[in-house]
C-alpha positions as CSV (number, residue, x, y, z in Angstrom):
1,M,-10.7,10.3,0.1
2,I,-12.8,7.5,-0.1
3,A,-14.9,6.0,2.7
4,I,-15.7,2.4,3.0
5,A,-17.7,0.5,4.4
6,A,-20.4,-2.4,5.3
7,V,-23.9,-0.3,5.7
8,N,-27.1,-2.3,7.3
9,E,-30.6,-0.7,6.5
10,K,-30.8,1.3,10.0
11,G,-27.4,2.1,9.0
12,Y,-25.6,0.4,11.0
13,I,-21.9,-0.6,10.8
14,G,-21.0,-2.0,14.3
15,K,-21.9,-3.1,17.5
16,G,-20.1,-3.8,20.6
17,G,-16.7,-2.8,19.4
18,D,-17.1,-5.1,15.7
19,L,-18.3,-5.2,12.7
20,L,-21.8,-6.0,12.0
21,Y,-21.1,-8.6,9.4
22,S,-18.3,-10.7,8.4
23,I,-19.2,-11.4,4.8
24,K,-16.3,-12.7,3.2
25,E,-17.3,-11.1,-0.1
26,D,-17.0,-7.8,1.3
27,M,-13.7,-8.5,3.3
28,R,-12.4,-9.8,-0.3
29,Y,-13.5,-6.2,-2.0
30,F,-12.5,-4.3,1.0
31,A,-8.8,-6.3,0.8
32,S,-8.7,-5.2,-2.4
33,V,-8.7,-2.3,-2.7
34,T,-7.5,-0.9,0.0
35,R,-3.8,-2.7,-0.1
36,E,-1.4,-0.7,-1.0
37,K,-3.3,2.3,0.0
38,T,-3.6,4.2,3.0
39,L,-6.5,3.6,5.5
40,I,-7.5,6.2,7.9
41,M,-9.3,4.8,11.0
42,G,-10.2,5.9,14.7
43,R,-8.5,3.9,18.6
44,K,-11.9,1.6,18.2
45,T,-11.4,0.7,14.9
46,L,-8.0,0.6,15.4
47,L,-8.3,-2.3,18.1
48,S,-10.7,-3.9,16.8
49,L,-8.3,-5.0,14.1
50,P,-6.3,-8.5,14.4
51,G,-3.5,-8.1,17.6
52,G,-4.5,-4.1,17.6
53,K,-2.3,-3.4,14.8
54,G,-2.6,-1.8,11.2
55,L,-3.3,-3.5,8.3
56,K,-0.7,-5.2,6.1
57,G,0.8,-3.7,3.0
58,R,-1.1,-0.3,3.8
59,K,-0.6,2.7,5.2
60,N,-2.2,3.3,8.7
61,I,-2.7,6.6,10.3
62,V,-5.3,6.7,13.5
63,L,-7.3,9.4,14.6
64,S,-7.5,9.9,18.5
65,R,-7.1,12.7,21.0
66,S,-6.5,10.2,23.4
67,M,-3.6,7.9,21.6
68,K,0.1,8.3,23.3
69,K,2.9,8.7,20.5
70,E,4.4,6.0,22.1
71,E,1.2,3.4,21.7
72,A,0.9,4.8,18.1
73,E,4.5,3.4,17.1
74,E,3.6,0.7,18.6
75,R,1.2,-0.7,16.6
76,G,2.7,0.4,13.4
77,V,0.0,3.6,12.7
78,Y,0.6,7.3,12.4
79,L,-1.0,9.1,14.5
80,A,-3.0,12.4,13.9
81,K,-5.2,14.6,17.2
82,D,-7.8,16.5,14.6
83,V,-8.2,16.9,10.9
84,G,-5.9,19.5,10.5
85,E,-3.4,16.6,11.6
86,V,-4.6,14.2,9.2
87,L,-4.4,16.2,6.2
88,S,-0.7,17.2,7.1
89,L,0.4,13.4,7.2
90,L,-1.4,12.6,4.0
91,T,0.4,15.4,2.3
92,F,3.9,14.3,4.1
93,L,3.9,10.9,3.5
94,G,2.7,11.7,-0.4
95,V,-0.8,10.1,-0.6
96,S,-3.4,11.4,-3.3
97,E,-7.5,11.3,-2.5
98,E,-7.4,8.5,-4.1
99,E,-5.2,6.7,-2.4
100,A,-6.6,7.6,1.3
101,F,-9.5,5.1,2.6
102,V,-11.6,5.8,5.5
103,I,-12.6,2.7,7.0
104,G,-14.1,4.4,10.2
105,G,-15.3,4.2,12.9
106,G,-18.7,6.6,13.2
107,E,-17.3,9.5,14.2
108,V,-14.4,9.4,11.9
109,Y,-16.7,9.1,8.7
110,S,-18.6,12.4,10.0
111,L,-15.2,14.4,10.2
112,L,-13.7,13.2,7.1
113,M,-17.4,13.4,5.0
114,P,-16.5,16.5,3.7
115,Y,-13.2,15.7,2.4
116,C,-14.3,12.7,0.8
117,K,-14.6,12.3,-3.2
118,T,-16.1,8.6,-2.9
119,L,-18.3,6.2,-0.8
120,L,-17.8,2.4,-1.7
121,L,-20.8,1.0,1.0
122,T,-21.5,-2.7,0.9
123,R,-25.3,-1.9,1.5
124,V,-26.7,-5.2,3.9
125,H,-30.1,-5.7,3.5
126,S,-30.5,-6.4,7.3
127,F,-32.4,-4.4,9.9
128,E,-30.2,-5.6,13.3
129,E,-29.5,-3.3,15.6
130,G,-25.7,-2.1,16.1
131,D,-24.5,1.0,18.7
132,V,-22.5,2.5,15.9
133,S,-24.4,3.7,12.7
134,F,-22.9,5.4,9.4
135,P,-23.1,9.2,8.7
136,E,-26.0,10.5,6.5
137,I,-25.0,10.9,2.7
138,P,-24.6,14.8,1.7
139,A,-27.2,15.3,-1.0
140,D,-24.2,16.7,-3.4
141,F,-23.1,12.6,-3.4
142,S,-24.7,10.2,-5.9
143,L,-25.0,7.1,-6.4
144,I,-23.1,5.5,-9.4
145,K,-23.0,1.9,-9.6
146,G,-25.2,-1.3,-7.1
147,E,-24.5,-4.8,-7.8
148,E,-26.7,-7.2,-5.9
149,K,-25.0,-10.4,-3.9
150,S,-25.9,-12.8,-1.4
151,E,-24.3,-15.4,0.5
152,N,-25.2,-17.2,3.4
153,G,-28.9,-16.1,3.4
154,V,-27.2,-12.8,3.5
155,S,-28.1,-10.3,0.6
156,F,-26.5,-7.6,-0.4
157,R,-25.3,-4.4,-2.4
158,F,-21.9,-3.2,-3.4
159,D,-23.0,0.7,-4.2
160,K,-20.4,3.4,-5.2
161,Y,-21.8,6.3,-4.8
162,V,-19.3,9.8,-6.3
163,R,-19.4,14.0,-5.3
């Protein structure tokens, strides 16, 4: 699996049910690497997407203990109640680990971090407070790429970590 997120210097990824940052280049990057792939997210992340539905051109899996099957069907997503069901769904759908992207939120990143082999992090050089954090990066990940960028006065870097 691959985790993808925009994370600031304090480790925050979101606030008030939304992303902390809306950086066009980061959004384009997200769209290009996840197109025609499978996304794994929590219920709150799903509800923050346009129309509260899965993203078009992708398979969408929601990991949620509270969502009902009928709601998942209405929102155009597959539903998994736990990590085991996520893994079973990926196998059932024939999705390889290089095609499965974890997109949030904080609890889902934490639950699936042991299964991630790659982290694609947009490191936003900001100290803004948030209410959802990205988990600590395990010591067995190594940074293999980093590219500095800037957009509308916001500095950031695209980093790739591999296990």
